[in-house]
C-alpha positions in Angstrom: 96.7 75.4 92.9 98.3 78.8 93.2 96.9 81.3 91.1 98.4 84.4 91.8 102.0 83.8 90.6 101.3 84.4 86.8 98.5 85.2 84.5 98.4 81.5 82.6 98.0 80.3 86.3 95.5 82.9 86.8 93.4 82.4 83.5 93.1 78.5 84.5 92.1 79.0 87.7 89.0 81.2 86.7 87.9 78.0 84.9 88.6 75.3 87.5 86.9 77.3 90.1 83.9 77.7 87.9 84.3 73.6 87.0 84.1 74.4 83.2 86.9 74.4 80.7 86.7 78.3 79.4 88.0 79.5 75.7 90.8 81.8 76.1 88.6 84.6 74.7 86.2 84.0 77.2 88.7 84.4 80.1 90.4 87.6 78.5 87.0 89.1 78.0 86.0 87.9 81.6 89.3 89.3 83.6 89.0 92.9 81.2 85.8 93.4 82.5 86.3 92.4 86.1 89.2 95.2 85.8 86.7 97.6 84.6 84.5 96.9 87.1 86.9 96.8 90.1 88.1 100.0 89.2 84.7 102.2 88.8 82.5 99.9 91.0 79.1 99.5 90.1 77.6 103.4 90.1 76.3 102.7 93.5 77.0 104.0 96.6 77.2 100.7 98.0 80.1 99.9 95.5 82.7 102.4 94.8 85.5 101.7 92.9 88.9 100.3 94.3 91.1 103.0 95.7 94.2 101.6 97.4 98.1 102.5 97.7 99.2 100.0 94.7 96.8 102.1 92.5 98.8 106.2 94.3 101.6 107.5 91.8 103.5 110.8 93.4 103.6 113.7 91.0 105.2 116.8 90.4 104.0 118.9 87.6 105.3 122.4 86.7 102.3 124.5 85.8 102.7 125.8 81.9 102.5 129.3 80.9 98.6 128.7 80.1 98.0 128.0 83.5 97.6 124.5 83.0 99.0 120.9 84.1 98.3 118.0 81.3 96.9 115.0 82.7 98.8 112.0 82.4 97.6 109.2 80.2 96.9 106.6 83.2 95.3 109.5 85.4 92.1 107.9 87.3 91.5 110.5 89.9 93.0 113.1 92.3 93.9 111.7 95.9 96.2 115.2 96.8 97.5 118.1 95.6 99.9 121.5 96.8 101.9 124.0 95.4 105.5 123.2 95.8 106.5 126.4 97.8 107.7 127.6 101.2 105.5 127.4 102.9 103.5 124.7 101.0 100.0 125.6 99.5 97.6 122.8 99.7 94.8 122.9 96.6 91.4 122.0 97.5 89.5 120.4 94.7 86.5 122.4 93.3 84.7 122.4 89.3 85.7 124.6 86.5 82.3 126.7 87.1 83.5 127.7 90.7 87.1 128.4 89.0 85.7 130.6 86.4 83.2 132.4 88.5 85.6 133.1 91.7 88.6 133.9 89.4 87.5 135.3 86.5 90.6 136.9 85.7 92.4 134.4 83.4 95.9 136.0 83.3 98.7 136.3 86.2 96.9 136.6 89.6 98.5 134.8 92.3 99.5 131.5 94.1 96.7 128.8 93.1 94.6 127.9 96.3 92.0 125.6 94.0 92.5 122.9 91.6 89.8 121.8 89.0 89.8 119.3 86.1 88.6 120.5 82.5 88.8 118.0 80.0 92.3 116.4 79.7 93.7 119.5 82.2 93.8 120.7 85.2 93.1 124.4 85.8 93.4 126.9 88.7 92.2 129.7 90.9 93.8 132.2 91.1 95.3 132.1 87.8 99.0 131.5 88.6 101.7 134.2 88.2 104.3 132.3 88.3 104.9 128.7 86.7 105.0 126.9 90.1 105.4 123.3 91.0 102.5 121.2 91.9 103.0 118.2 93.9 100.7 115.3 94.9 99.2 111.9 94.5 96.7 110.4 92.0 95.5 107.3 91.3 96.3 105.8 88.2 93.9 103.2 85.9 94.2 99.4 86.4 96.6 98.4 83.5 95.0 95.5 81.7 96.6 92.4 82.5 95.3 90.6 79.5 96.8 93.7 76.8 100.3 93.3 79.3 100.3 89.7 79.4 101.1 89.6 82.9 99.5 90.1 86.5 100.3 93.4 88.1 101.1 94.8 91.7 97.1 95.9 92.6 96.4 92.1 91.7 99.2 90.8 93.7 97.8 92.4 96.7 94.0 91.2 96.1 94.5 88.3 93.8 91.3 87.1 95.8 89.2 90.0 94.3 89.9 89.8 90.9 89.2 86.1 90.8 85.9 86.6 92.5 85.2 89.4 89.5 86.9 87.4 86.6 84.2 84.3 87.4 81.4 86.7 88.0 82.1 88.2 84.3 82.6 84.6 83.1 79.4 83.7 84.1 77.7 86.2 82.2 79.6 85.5 79.1 78.6 82.0 79.2 75.0 82.9 79.6 74.6 81.8 83.3 73.6 84.8 84.7 71.0 82.8 87.1 74.6 81.9 88.9 76.1 85.4 89.5 74.0 86.1 92.8 76.2 83.1 94.5 79.1 85.6 93.7 77.8 88.9 93.8 78.2 89.0 97.6 81.7 87.8 97.9 82.6 90.2 95.4 81.6 92.8 96.9 82.9 92.4 100.2 86.4 91.8 99.0 86.2 95.0 97.4 84.9 96.6 100.6 87.5 94.7 102.7 90.0 96.6 100.0 88.9 99.6 100.5 88.7 99.4 104.0 91.8 98.1 104.4 93.5 100.8 102.8 91.9 103.4 104.6 92.2 101.8 107.9 96.3 102.0 107.3 96.1 105.4 105.9 94.4 106.8 109.2 96.5 104.3 111.5 98.3 105.8 114.4 96.4 109.0 114.1 94.3 108.6 117.4 97.7 107.3 119.0 98.1 109.8 122.2 101.5 110.1 124.1 101.5 110.7 127.8 104.1 111.1 130.3 104.7 108.9 133.0 
């Protein structure tokens, strides 16, 4: 029975996999909880959140007159950023304390070299002397399949991960925590495999060498 073609099929398959009939509210809650865990991990070094190319969004932001850039509503994590000049200026990630300590002059000072998130904005050091265009890539938050009533590209790429996550959360919702140890290792493997696969693809070819015959 295919479960990765539409949301209705996926919801039905979660119960089939567990050999139970799940109420709509329970399966919706389980899917939502699974999405949150997949996005953030469990907070331990051994289970980071999912960060794959299907979550990447390219951006081109113009620094405002106040020297900041507002974060988009679906922002999760910055992957890379640079000032779009010739030559380009790569932006190194720092925290706000570093920016304010190293660059206390918060008025026109130069082309930024560093970027930091402060609340819902990015700030820069040095303070921009022009309204530069910042380009790069950020990871977007996982859209809610329950709210959107449809599957998304991240689910399509990694359906087994979402299945194992939803089953885990459904077991908890049913008060069957004693069964979760049977699913935890497979879920963790699926999450790690997805991140590893994306990392391997990103650096594929980096060790290739061309030799003259």
